[in-house]
C-alpha positions as CSV (number, residue, x, y, z in Angstrom):
1,M,116.7,106.4,-26.9
2,M,119.1,106.4,-29.8
3,I,122.7,105.6,-30.3
4,N,124.5,108.2,-32.3
5,E,125.8,106.2,-35.2
6,N,128.1,109.0,-36.5
7,S,130.2,109.2,-33.7
8,N,131.6,105.7,-33.5
9,N,128.5,104.4,-31.7
10,S,129.0,106.9,-28.8
11,I,126.3,107.3,-26.6
12,L,124.4,110.6,-26.4
13,V,124.7,112.3,-22.9
14,S,121.2,114.2,-23.4
15,D,119.5,110.9,-23.9
16,L,121.2,109.7,-20.9
17,L,119.9,112.5,-18.7
18,A,116.6,112.0,-19.9
19,A,116.3,109.1,-17.7
20,H,116.1,111.6,-14.6
21,P,119.0,109.8,-12.7
22,V,119.7,110.1,-9.3
23,F,123.3,110.4,-9.9
24,S,125.1,110.6,-13.1
25,C,128.9,110.9,-13.8
26,Q,131.9,109.8,-16.1
27,L,134.9,108.1,-14.6
28,D,137.9,109.9,-15.4
29,G,140.2,106.9,-15.1
30,K,142.2,108.3,-12.1
31,G,139.7,107.6,-9.2
32,K,137.5,110.7,-9.6
33,A,134.3,111.4,-11.7
34,N,133.2,114.4,-13.9
35,P,129.7,115.4,-14.4
36,L,128.1,114.3,-17.8
37,N,128.2,117.2,-20.6
38,D,127.7,117.3,-24.2
39,K,131.3,116.8,-24.7
40,S,131.6,113.5,-22.7
41,E,132.2,110.4,-24.7
42,A,132.0,106.8,-23.2
43,S,135.0,104.6,-23.5
44,I,136.6,101.6,-21.6
45,S,139.0,104.1,-19.6
46,Q,136.1,106.6,-19.0
47,P,132.6,105.0,-18.9
48,Y,129.4,106.6,-18.1
49,W,127.5,105.8,-14.7
50,I,123.9,106.6,-14.2
51,H,122.1,105.7,-11.1
52,L,118.3,105.4,-11.3
53,D,115.4,105.1,-9.0
54,F,113.1,102.8,-10.7
55,A,109.8,104.0,-8.9
56,K,109.9,107.2,-11.0
57,S,107.7,107.0,-14.0
58,E,110.0,108.9,-16.1
59,T,112.8,106.4,-15.5
60,I,110.6,103.7,-16.0
61,N,109.5,105.1,-19.5
62,W,113.2,105.8,-20.4
63,I,114.3,102.2,-19.4
64,N,111.4,100.7,-21.6
65,Q,112.3,102.7,-24.6
66,T,116.2,102.8,-24.6
67,N,118.2,100.8,-27.2
68,L,121.0,100.6,-24.8
69,I,119.7,97.8,-22.9
70,P,118.5,94.5,-24.2
71,D,114.8,93.8,-23.7
72,L,115.4,91.1,-21.3
73,V,117.3,93.3,-18.9
74,K,114.7,96.1,-18.9
75,N,112.1,94.1,-16.8
76,E,114.8,93.1,-14.4
77,L,116.1,96.6,-13.8
78,I,112.5,97.6,-12.8
79,K,111.2,94.6,-10.8
80,P,110.6,95.4,-7.4
81,N,111.2,92.0,-5.5
82,Q,114.0,89.7,-6.8
83,F,116.7,87.4,-5.8
84,P,120.5,87.8,-6.3
85,K,121.3,86.7,-9.7
86,E,123.8,87.2,-12.5
87,I,122.9,86.9,-16.3
88,R,125.4,87.1,-19.3
89,F,124.7,89.0,-22.3
90,D,126.8,89.5,-25.5
91,T,127.0,93.2,-24.7
92,G,127.4,93.0,-20.9
93,I,126.1,91.3,-17.7
94,L,123.0,91.9,-15.6
95,V,123.7,91.4,-11.7
96,V,121.0,91.8,-9.0
97,L,122.8,92.0,-5.4
98,K,121.2,92.3,-2.1
99,G,122.7,94.3,0.7
100,V,121.9,95.7,4.2
101,N,122.1,99.4,5.5
102,F,124.0,98.9,8.7
103,T,122.2,100.6,11.7
104,P,123.6,100.1,15.1
105,N,120.4,99.4,16.8
106,E,118.7,96.3,18.4
107,L,116.6,95.7,15.1
108,P,117.7,93.7,12.1
109,D,119.3,95.9,9.6
110,P,117.2,96.7,6.4
111,I,117.8,94.5,3.2
112,V,118.1,96.5,0.1
113,T,118.1,95.5,-3.4
114,F,120.6,96.7,-6.0
115,R,120.5,96.1,-9.9
116,F,122.8,96.9,-12.5
117,Y,123.5,96.5,-16.2
118,I,127.2,96.8,-17.1
119,T,129.2,97.0,-20.4
120,D,132.7,97.8,-21.1
121,N,131.8,101.6,-21.4
122,F,128.5,102.4,-19.2
123,I,126.9,101.5,-16.1
124,I,123.2,101.7,-15.5
125,S,122.1,100.9,-11.8
126,T,118.7,101.1,-10.4
127,R,117.3,100.9,-6.8
128,H,114.3,102.3,-4.8
129,Q,115.8,102.5,-1.3
130,K,119.0,104.5,-0.6
131,I,122.0,102.2,-0.4
132,D,124.8,103.0,1.7
133,A,127.4,101.1,-0.4
134,I,126.5,103.7,-3.2
135,I,126.8,106.4,-1.2
136,K,130.2,105.5,0.1
137,L,131.3,104.8,-3.3
138,K,130.3,108.1,-4.4
139,E,132.4,109.7,-1.6
140,N,135.4,107.6,-2.8
141,L,134.9,109.2,-6.2
142,E,134.9,112.7,-4.6
143,K,138.0,111.6,-2.6
144,G,139.7,110.4,-5.8
145,I,140.0,107.1,-4.5
146,G,137.0,105.5,-6.6
147,P,137.2,103.0,-9.4
148,V,139.1,103.8,-12.4
149,D,137.2,101.6,-15.1
150,V,133.9,99.5,-15.2
151,A,135.6,96.4,-13.4
152,D,137.0,98.4,-10.8
153,W,133.6,99.8,-10.3
154,L,132.1,96.4,-10.1
155,I,134.9,95.2,-7.6
156,Q,134.8,98.2,-5.4
157,L,130.9,98.3,-5.3
158,S,131.1,94.4,-4.3
159,E,133.4,95.1,-1.7
160,L,131.5,97.8,-0.1
161,I,128.3,95.8,-0.2
162,C,130.4,93.1,1.6
163,D,131.7,95.4,4.0
164,Q,128.1,96.4,5.1
165,V,127.0,92.8,5.5
166,N,130.0,92.3,7.6
167,L,129.3,95.3,9.8
168,S,126.0,93.7,10.3
169,F,127.3,90.4,11.1
170,D,129.9,91.9,13.5
171,G,127.0,93.7,15.2
172,V,124.9,90.4,15.6
173,H,127.9,88.5,16.7
174,N,128.7,91.2,19.6
175,K,125.0,90.7,20.6
176,I,125.6,86.8,21.0
177,I,128.8,87.4,23.1
178,K,126.6,89.5,25.3
179,L,124.0,87.0,25.6
180,E,126.4,84.4,26.5
181,D,128.0,86.7,29.1
182,L,124.7,87.1,30.6
183,L,123.9,83.4,30.8
184,L,127.6,82.9,32.4
185,N,126.3,85.4,35.2
186,Q,123.3,83.1,35.4
187,R,120.8,86.1,34.3
188,I,118.0,84.7,32.3
189,F,116.6,86.9,29.4
190,S,113.6,86.7,27.2
191,H,113.2,84.5,24.1
192,K,112.6,87.6,22.1
193,E,116.2,88.6,22.3
194,I,117.2,85.5,21.0
195,G,114.4,85.4,18.4
196,R,115.8,88.8,17.1
197,V,119.4,87.7,16.8
198,R,118.4,84.1,14.8
199,K,116.3,86.2,12.6
200,Q,119.0,88.4,11.5
201,L,121.4,85.5,11.2
202,F,119.0,83.6,8.9
203,I,118.5,86.8,6.8
204,L,122.3,87.5,6.5
205,R,122.9,83.7,5.5
206,R,120.1,83.8,2.6
207,L,121.7,86.9,1.5
208,L,125.3,85.8,1.5
209,S,125.0,82.4,0.3
210,P,123.7,83.0,-3.4
211,Q,126.0,86.1,-3.7
212,R,128.9,84.1,-3.0
213,D,128.1,82.1,-5.8
214,I,127.5,85.1,-8.1
215,F,131.0,86.3,-7.5
216,V,132.5,83.1,-8.4
217,K,130.4,82.9,-11.8
218,I,131.5,86.4,-12.6
219,S,135.2,85.7,-11.9
220,T,135.0,82.8,-14.2
221,E,133.1,84.6,-17.0
222,R,135.5,85.3,-20.2
223,I,134.6,89.0,-20.0
224,S,137.0,91.3,-22.2
225,W,137.1,94.1,-19.7
226,I,137.7,91.9,-16.7
227,D,141.4,90.8,-16.3
228,D,143.0,88.2,-14.2
229,N,143.8,90.6,-11.3
230,D,140.1,91.7,-11.3
231,R,139.0,87.9,-11.3
232,Q,141.4,87.4,-8.4
233,R,139.9,90.3,-6.4
234,L,136.3,89.0,-7.1
235,H,137.3,85.5,-6.1
236,D,138.6,87.0,-2.6
237,I,135.4,88.6,-2.2
238,S,133.6,85.4,-2.7
239,S,136.1,83.5,-0.2
240,Q,135.3,86.2,2.5
241,Q,131.6,85.8,1.9
242,N,132.0,82.1,2.3
243,H,133.9,82.5,5.4
244,Y,131.2,84.7,6.8
245,V,128.6,81.9,5.8
246,S,130.7,79.5,8.0
247,E,130.7,82.0,10.8
248,I,126.9,82.5,10.7
249,D,126.3,78.6,10.7
250,S,128.7,78.6,14.1
251,C,126.6,81.4,15.5
252,L,123.5,79.7,14.9
253,I,125.0,76.6,16.8
254,R,125.9,78.9,19.6
255,I,122.4,80.5,19.8
256,G,121.0,76.8,20.0
257,S,123.4,76.1,22.8
258,V,122.3,79.3,24.6
259,M,118.8,78.3,24.2
260,E,119.3,74.9,25.5
261,Q,121.3,76.4,28.5
262,I,118.5,78.7,29.3
263,N,116.0,75.7,29.2
264,S,118.3,73.9,31.5
265,I,118.5,76.7,33.9
266,L,114.7,77.3,34.0
267,A,114.1,73.4,34.4
268,E,116.5,73.3,37.4
269,S,114.7,76.5,39.0
270,T,111.3,74.7,38.4
271,N,112.7,71.3,40.0
272,K,113.9,73.7,43.0
273,R,110.7,75.2,43.5
274,I,108.9,71.7,43.4
275,Y,111.4,70.1,45.8
276,L,110.8,72.9,48.1
277,M,107.0,72.6,47.9
278,S,107.6,68.7,48.4
279,L,109.5,69.3,51.6
280,F,106.7,71.6,52.9
281,T,104.4,68.6,52.1
282,I,106.4,66.4,53.9
283,I,106.4,68.4,57.1
284,F,102.6,69.0,57.1
285,T,101.5,65.7,56.1
286,P,101.8,64.3,59.4
287,I,100.2,67.1,61.2
288,T,97.5,67.1,58.8
289,F,96.7,63.2,59.2
290,I,97.0,63.7,63.1
291,T,94.4,66.4,63.1
292,S,92.1,64.8,60.7
293,L,92.2,61.3,62.7
294,L,91.6,63.2,65.8
295,G,88.6,65.1,64.2
296,V,87.1,61.8,62.8
297,N,83.3,61.4,63.6
298,L,82.8,57.8,64.6
299,A,78.8,58.3,64.9
300,G,77.3,56.5,62.2
301,I,80.0,54.1,61.1
302,P,79.6,50.2,61.7
303,F,80.5,49.1,65.0
304,N,80.7,52.6,66.3
305,E,79.2,51.4,69.7
306,K,82.4,49.0,70.2
307,E,85.3,50.2,72.1
308,W,87.8,48.9,69.6
309,S,86.2,50.7,66.8
310,F,88.8,53.8,66.7
311,I,91.6,51.3,66.7
312,G,89.9,49.2,64.1
313,L,89.8,52.4,61.7
314,I,93.3,53.2,62.5
315,L,94.5,49.6,61.5
316,L,92.4,50.0,58.3
317,L,94.1,53.0,57.4
318,I,97.5,51.4,57.9
319,L,96.5,48.4,55.6
320,I,95.2,50.7,52.9
321,S,98.9,52.6,53.2
322,I,100.6,49.0,53.0
323,L,98.5,48.0,49.9
324,S,99.2,51.4,48.1
325,V,103.2,51.1,48.8
326,I,103.0,47.4,47.4
327,W,101.2,48.5,44.4
328,L,103.4,51.4,43.8
329,K,106.5,49.0,44.0
330,L,104.7,46.5,41.4
331,K,104.4,49.4,39.1
332,K,107.7,50.6,39.5
333,W,106.9,54.0,40.4
334,W,108.4,54.0,43.8
């Protein structure tokens, strides 16, 4: 990959297309995008954007050979598993973000990773799974309400990623409300349902916490193509994510309360069953005692030939009972 030094360091479009991008365009500065052609020339007002699938061998080879990207960035753009981060370079910034593809079902929404390197006149983004936020950003460009420059691209993409996370959180929050309503109606549900909700809350919190800090960091960076208005918008995104982190913490507390109430209901139900069984025991114990006593075989016991042997046996049982009660009282078990 070479930069054409004879055209004021302009980027050769043919070299960009050699990366086999999933999507490529040039922002027109008015909210739309135009296909790349040989007459296109990147600038601050009309930057290039190429979107790549880093799993393609042609894309990997192009990234490794291009001179548009610093060497430290190349590995970050094709590394499969990454945590959210932001790294500042002299020519631009590398950002790794995680988002969710919101799916209205009972399963946790799939997490997707998105990486991009952005300068004042071009954007190189990579992913493997399809990302709903990117699809919506392209739809905005088709409608003429897309980004007008690289800073606007960064902000709109960040907002769309946050919107998907917010949709996912709202879906989880609605599930919590349903669980609380079921609990108010004394309906017991399995711990698996609570486990799914807790799992998604933990995933969203791990996703939002570092990205909140990333947006704050970008908004404080002194970058020529990010003005004060853009910084404020990034700061607003960070504040919104901070709000959702607080809401997630609140939901985790509510889930804990739901689990405690379920355990309390189950314990109360168990105690009622034990109490009922105790009542049956109290009812049948005297009957059992009488039938057992009347069925005693006195043959073979000491003094069985005496007339008072049966009365002596009864008195012995009474003595054992009294001693048992005294022992329970001393142990404070009764």
